[in-house]
DRENPA-3360 file (N, C-alpha, C; in nm, 2 decimals, always signed):
BEGIN
1 = KILAYDVQ = +8.69/+8.41/+2.90/+8.68/+8.54/+2.96/+8.73/+8.53/+3.10 ~ +8.80/+8.63/+3.15/+8.86/+8.64/+3.28/+8.81/+8.77/+3.35 ~ +8.75/+8.75/+3.47/+8.71/+8.86/+3.55/+8.80/+8.87/+3.67 ~ +8.85/+8.99/+3.71/+8.93/+9.01/+3.83/+8.88/+9.13/+3.90 ~ +8.87/+9.13/+4.03/+8.83/+9.24/+4.10/+8.89/+9.24/+4.24 ~ +8.88/+9.36/+4.31/+8.95/+9.38/+4.44/+9.10/+9.35/+4.43 ~ +9.16/+9.38/+4.32/+9.30/+9.35/+4.30/+9.38/+9.46/+4.37 ~ +9.48/+9.42/+4.45/+9.57/+9.52/+4.52/+9.71/+9.47/+4.50;
9 = VAGSQFEY = +9.80/+9.57/+4.50/+9.95/+9.53/+4.49/+10.03/+9.59/+4.60 ~ +10.15/+9.53/+4.62/+10.24/+9.58/+4.72/+10.31/+9.70/+4.66 ~ +10.31/+9.82/+4.73/+10.38/+9.93/+4.68/+10.28/+10.02/+4.60 ~ +10.33/+10.11/+4.52/+10.24/+10.20/+4.45/+10.31/+10.24/+4.31 ~ +10.23/+10.30/+4.23/+10.28/+10.35/+4.10/+10.31/+10.23/+4.01 ~ +10.23/+10.13/+4.01/+10.25/+10.01/+3.92/+10.15/+10.00/+3.81 ~ +10.20/+9.94/+3.70/+10.11/+9.90/+3.59/+10.07/+9.75/+3.62 ~ +9.97/+9.71/+3.55/+9.93/+9.57/+3.56/+9.94/+9.50/+3.43;
17 = KCRFKQSG = +10.01/+9.39/+3.42/+10.05/+9.33/+3.29/+10.01/+9.18/+3.29 ~ +10.02/+9.12/+3.17/+9.99/+8.97/+3.16/+10.08/+8.91/+3.06 ~ +10.09/+8.78/+3.07/+10.16/+8.69/+2.97/+10.07/+8.57/+2.95 ~ +10.08/+8.51/+2.83/+10.01/+8.39/+2.80/+10.10/+8.27/+2.81 ~ +10.04/+8.16/+2.84/+10.12/+8.03/+2.85/+10.09/+7.95/+2.72 ~ +10.19/+7.90/+2.66/+10.18/+7.81/+2.54/+10.28/+7.70/+2.56 ~ +10.24/+7.58/+2.52/+10.34/+7.47/+2.53/+10.41/+7.45/+2.66 ~ +10.34/+7.47/+2.77/+10.40/+7.45/+2.90/+10.48/+7.56/+2.96;
25 = SYVTSNYT = +10.50/+7.67/+2.90/+10.57/+7.78/+2.96/+10.51/+7.92/+2.92 ~ +10.54/+8.02/+3.00/+10.49/+8.15/+2.97/+10.57/+8.22/+2.87 ~ +10.51/+8.28/+2.77/+10.58/+8.34/+2.66/+10.63/+8.48/+2.70 ~ +10.76/+8.51/+2.68/+10.82/+8.63/+2.73/+10.87/+8.72/+2.61 ~ +10.81/+8.71/+2.49/+10.85/+8.79/+2.38/+10.73/+8.79/+2.28 ~ +10.74/+8.88/+2.18/+10.65/+8.88/+2.06/+10.51/+8.93/+2.09 ~ +10.49/+9.01/+2.20/+10.36/+9.07/+2.22/+10.36/+9.21/+2.16 ~ +10.24/+9.25/+2.11/+10.21/+9.39/+2.07/+10.08/+9.42/+2.12;
33 = SKVVIAPS = +10.07/+9.54/+2.19/+9.94/+9.58/+2.24/+9.93/+9.73/+2.24 ~ +9.81/+9.78/+2.25/+9.78/+9.92/+2.25/+9.69/+9.94/+2.37 ~ +9.71/+10.05/+2.45/+9.63/+10.08/+2.56/+9.58/+10.23/+2.55 ~ +9.46/+10.25/+2.59/+9.41/+10.39/+2.59/+9.36/+10.41/+2.74 ~ +9.40/+10.53/+2.79/+9.38/+10.56/+2.93/+9.28/+10.68/+2.94 ~ +9.17/+10.66/+3.02/+9.07/+10.77/+3.03/+9.07/+10.81/+3.18 ~ +9.14/+10.91/+3.23/+9.13/+10.95/+3.37/+9.00/+11.02/+3.40 ~ +8.96/+11.02/+3.53/+8.84/+11.08/+3.57/+8.85/+11.23/+3.58;
41 = DNTNVTGE = +8.97/+11.28/+3.59/+8.98/+11.43/+3.60/+8.97/+11.49/+3.46 ~ +8.99/+11.61/+3.44/+8.97/+11.67/+3.31/+9.09/+11.67/+3.22 ~ +9.19/+11.58/+3.25/+9.30/+11.57/+3.16/+9.26/+11.49/+3.03 ~ +9.35/+11.49/+2.93/+9.32/+11.43/+2.80/+9.33/+11.28/+2.81 ~ +9.25/+11.21/+2.73/+9.26/+11.07/+2.71/+9.39/+11.05/+2.63 ~ +9.47/+10.95/+2.67/+9.60/+10.92/+2.61/+9.61/+10.78/+2.56 ~ +9.69/+10.75/+2.46/+9.71/+10.62/+2.41/+9.86/+10.58/+2.41 ~ +9.89/+10.45/+2.41/+10.03/+10.41/+2.41/+10.04/+10.27/+2.34;
49 = NVSGNHML = +10.14/+10.26/+2.26/+10.18/+10.13/+2.20/+10.28/+10.06/+2.29 ~ +10.26/+9.93/+2.31/+10.35/+9.85/+2.39/+10.39/+9.73/+2.32 ~ +10.52/+9.70/+2.31/+10.57/+9.58/+2.25/+10.67/+9.52/+2.34 ~ +10.69/+9.39/+2.33/+10.80/+9.32/+2.41/+10.76/+9.20/+2.48 ~ +10.79/+9.19/+2.61/+10.78/+9.07/+2.69/+10.65/+9.05/+2.76 ~ +10.55/+9.14/+2.74/+10.42/+9.13/+2.81/+10.32/+9.21/+2.73 ~ +10.19/+9.19/+2.78/+10.08/+9.28/+2.73/+10.03/+9.36/+2.85 ~ +10.00/+9.48/+2.82/+9.95/+9.58/+2.92/+9.80/+9.57/+2.94;
57 = CHRAYMGN = +9.76/+9.53/+3.07/+9.62/+9.52/+3.10/+9.57/+9.65/+3.16 ~ +9.65/+9.72/+3.24/+9.61/+9.84/+3.30/+9.73/+9.93/+3.31 ~ +9.71/+10.05/+3.25/+9.83/+10.14/+3.25/+9.82/+10.25/+3.36 ~ +9.71/+10.28/+3.41/+9.70/+10.38/+3.52/+9.77/+10.32/+3.64 ~ +9.84/+10.41/+3.71/+9.92/+10.36/+3.82/+9.83/+10.32/+3.93 ~ +9.86/+10.20/+3.99/+9.78/+10.15/+4.10/+9.85/+10.18/+4.24 ~ +9.77/+10.20/+4.34/+9.83/+10.22/+4.47/+9.82/+10.09/+4.56 ~ +9.85/+10.11/+4.69/+9.85/+9.99/+4.78/+9.77/+10.00/+4.90;
65 = TTSEVMAL = +9.67/+10.09/+4.91/+9.58/+10.10/+5.02/+9.46/+10.02/+4.99 ~ +9.38/+9.99/+5.10/+9.26/+9.91/+5.08/+9.16/+9.98/+5.00 ~ +9.17/+10.12/+4.98/+9.07/+10.19/+4.90/+9.12/+10.20/+4.75 ~ +9.24/+10.15/+4.73/+9.30/+10.16/+4.59/+9.30/+10.02/+4.53 ~ +9.20/+9.99/+4.45/+9.18/+9.86/+4.39/+9.16/+9.87/+4.24 ~ +9.18/+9.76/+4.17/+9.16/+9.75/+4.03/+9.07/+9.64/+4.00 ~ +9.00/+9.65/+3.89/+8.91/+9.54/+3.84/+8.94/+9.53/+3.69 ~ +8.93/+9.41/+3.63/+8.94/+9.40/+3.49/+8.85/+9.29/+3.43;
73 = EMTIPNPS = +8.83/+9.30/+3.30/+8.76/+9.19/+3.23/+8.84/+9.17/+3.10 ~ +8.89/+9.05/+3.08/+8.97/+9.02/+2.97/+8.90/+8.91/+2.88 ~ +8.90/+8.93/+2.75/+8.85/+8.84/+2.66/+8.96/+8.78/+2.57 ~ +8.97/+8.65/+2.56/+9.06/+8.59/+2.47/+8.98/+8.50/+2.37 ~ +8.94/+8.55/+2.26/+8.86/+8.47/+2.17/+8.93/+8.34/+2.12 ~ +8.86/+8.23/+2.13/+8.92/+8.10/+2.08/+9.06/+8.07/+2.13 ~ +9.08/+8.06/+2.26/+9.21/+8.04/+2.32/+9.27/+7.90/+2.28 ~ +9.18/+7.81/+2.24/+9.23/+7.67/+2.21/+9.28/+7.66/+2.06;
81 = NSTTDPLF = +9.26/+7.76/+1.98/+9.31/+7.76/+1.84/+9.46/+7.76/+1.84 ~ +9.52/+7.66/+1.78/+9.66/+7.65/+1.77/+9.72/+7.70/+1.64 ~ +9.64/+7.75/+1.54/+9.69/+7.78/+1.41/+9.70/+7.93/+1.39 ~ +9.64/+8.02/+1.47/+9.65/+8.16/+1.45/+9.71/+8.23/+1.58 ~ +9.76/+8.35/+1.56/+9.81/+8.43/+1.66/+9.70/+8.47/+1.76 ~ +9.71/+8.44/+1.89/+9.61/+8.48/+1.99/+9.59/+8.63/+2.00 ~ +9.46/+8.67/+2.00/+9.43/+8.81/+2.03/+9.37/+8.82/+2.17 ~ +9.37/+8.94/+2.22/+9.30/+8.97/+2.35/+9.25/+9.11/+2.35;
89 = WCESVSNR = +9.15/+9.14/+2.43/+9.12/+9.28/+2.47/+9.08/+9.28/+2.61 ~ +9.09/+9.39/+2.67/+9.07/+9.40/+2.82/+9.02/+9.54/+2.85 ~ +8.92/+9.54/+2.94/+8.87/+9.67/+3.00/+8.91/+9.66/+3.15 ~ +8.96/+9.77/+3.20/+8.99/+9.78/+3.34/+8.96/+9.91/+3.40 ~ +8.95/+9.92/+3.53/+8.92/+10.04/+3.60/+8.99/+10.03/+3.74 ~ +9.04/+10.15/+3.78/+9.10/+10.15/+3.92/+9.07/+10.29/+3.98 ~ +9.08/+10.29/+4.11/+9.08/+10.42/+4.18/+9.20/+10.43/+4.26 ~ +9.25/+10.56/+4.27/+9.37/+10.59/+4.34/+9.35/+10.71/+4.43;
97 = TEDQSYAM = +9.40/+10.71/+4.55/+9.39/+10.83/+4.63/+9.50/+10.92/+4.60 ~ +9.47/+11.04/+4.56/+9.58/+11.14/+4.53/+9.54/+11.27/+4.60 ~ +9.63/+11.31/+4.69/+9.60/+11.44/+4.76/+9.47/+11.44/+4.83 ~ +9.44/+11.32/+4.89/+9.31/+11.30/+4.97/+9.19/+11.30/+4.89 ~ +9.20/+11.29/+4.76/+9.08/+11.28/+4.67/+9.10/+11.16/+4.58 ~ +8.98/+11.11/+4.53/+8.99/+10.99/+4.45/+9.01/+11.02/+4.30 ~ +9.09/+10.94/+4.24/+9.11/+10.96/+4.09/+9.08/+10.82/+4.03 ~ +8.98/+10.82/+3.94/+8.94/+10.70/+3.87/+9.01/+10.69/+3.74;
105 = YRCHSGGV = +9.06/+10.57/+3.70/+9.12/+10.55/+3.57/+9.05/+10.43/+3.50 ~ +9.02/+10.45/+3.38/+8.96/+10.35/+3.30/+9.05/+10.32/+3.18 ~ +9.09/+10.20/+3.15/+9.18/+10.16/+3.05/+9.11/+10.06/+2.95 ~ +9.14/+10.08/+2.82/+9.10/+9.99/+2.72/+9.22/+9.94/+2.65 ~ +9.25/+9.81/+2.65/+9.37/+9.76/+2.58/+9.33/+9.64/+2.50 ~ +9.42/+9.62/+2.40/+9.40/+9.50/+2.31/+9.54/+9.47/+2.25 ~ +9.55/+9.35/+2.21/+9.68/+9.31/+2.15/+9.68/+9.17/+2.09 ~ +9.80/+9.13/+2.06/+9.82/+9.00/+1.99/+9.96/+8.95/+2.04;
113 = LKTSGAIT = +9.96/+8.82/+2.06/+10.09/+8.74/+2.08/+10.12/+8.69/+1.94 ~ +10.23/+8.74/+1.89/+10.27/+8.70/+1.75/+10.34/+8.57/+1.74 ~ +10.28/+8.47/+1.81/+10.33/+8.33/+1.81/+10.21/+8.24/+1.81 ~ +10.18/+8.17/+1.71/+10.06/+8.09/+1.70/+10.07/+7.98/+1.80 ~ +9.95/+7.94/+1.86/+9.95/+7.83/+1.95/+9.83/+7.85/+2.05 ~ +9.78/+7.74/+2.10/+9.68/+7.74/+2.20/+9.72/+7.81/+2.33 ~ +9.64/+7.88/+2.39/+9.67/+7.95/+2.52/+9.62/+7.85/+2.63 ~ +9.72/+7.81/+2.72/+9.69/+7.72/+2.83/+9.70/+7.78/+2.96;
121 = GVQFFPSS = +9.73/+7.91/+2.97/+9.73/+7.98/+3.10/+9.75/+8.13/+3.07 ~ +9.72/+8.21/+3.18/+9.74/+8.35/+3.17/+9.80/+8.39/+3.31 ~ +9.91/+8.47/+3.30/+9.98/+8.51/+3.42/+9.96/+8.66/+3.43 ~ +9.90/+8.71/+3.55/+9.89/+8.85/+3.57/+9.99/+8.90/+3.67 ~ +10.05/+9.02/+3.66/+10.15/+9.06/+3.75/+10.17/+9.22/+3.74 ~ +10.21/+9.28/+3.85/+10.23/+9.42/+3.85/+10.37/+9.45/+3.79 ~ +10.40/+9.57/+3.74/+10.53/+9.60/+3.68/+10.64/+9.58/+3.78 ~ +10.61/+9.59/+3.91/+10.71/+9.57/+4.02/+10.64/+9.53/+4.14;
129 = GTTTSGIF = +10.70/+9.44/+4.22/+10.63/+9.39/+4.34/+10.54/+9.28/+4.31 ~ +10.44/+9.26/+4.40/+10.35/+9.15/+4.39/+10.21/+9.19/+4.40 ~ +10.12/+9.10/+4.36/+9.98/+9.11/+4.38/+9.95/+9.06/+4.52 ~ +9.89/+9.14/+4.61/+9.87/+9.10/+4.75/+9.73/+9.04/+4.77 ~ +9.64/+9.08/+4.69/+9.50/+9.02/+4.70/+9.42/+9.05/+4.57 ~ +9.31/+8.98/+4.56/+9.23/+8.99/+4.45/+9.16/+8.86/+4.42 ~ +9.05/+8.87/+4.34/+8.97/+8.76/+4.30/+8.97/+8.75/+4.15 ~ +9.01/+8.63/+4.10/+9.02/+8.61/+3.96/+8.93/+8.49/+3.92;
137 = KLYGLKGS = +8.85/+8.51/+3.82/+8.76/+8.40/+3.78/+8.77/+8.38/+3.63 ~ +8.77/+8.26/+3.59/+8.78/+8.22/+3.45/+8.65/+8.16/+3.40 ~ +8.60/+8.21/+3.29/+8.47/+8.16/+3.24/+8.49/+8.11/+3.09 ~ +8.42/+8.01/+3.06/+8.41/+7.97/+2.92/+8.49/+7.85/+2.87 ~ +8.58/+7.79/+2.95/+8.65/+7.68/+2.91/+8.61/+7.56/+2.98 ~ +8.55/+7.46/+2.91/+8.50/+7.34/+2.98/+8.56/+7.22/+2.90 ~ +8.62/+7.13/+2.96/+8.68/+7.01/+2.90/+8.79/+7.04/+2.81 ~ +8.86/+7.15/+2.83/+8.98/+7.18/+2.74/+9.10/+7.13/+2.80;
% end
């Protein structure tokens, strides 16, 4: 399990993505994921399929002020298993200042890396720019 909080990015209007590391390098293809976005305003809940070079952890656009932060909790069941395709699911939430009011976004995502192998690392990154701050904690792997 991975917990991240107080995550901020440089710029605005970014999604937050991740990649898994297998056999010494980050895998840049064969991901399939689904994300559902629930905004705090009265707009509809939406869903989106994502395939390609990453998995989507947070689809709601993030901003870059100190009051615009994101938090997530990701679960990767049995990351040491080298015989099955790794699955993941993620819950995330962010707030964004829009027109001087706060907009909260909650995202539920899940997916699979269609390449079997043990997960030896996870890389988080915004769709553009860099992560400028945040706390990331890894739980559950001892002696791996």
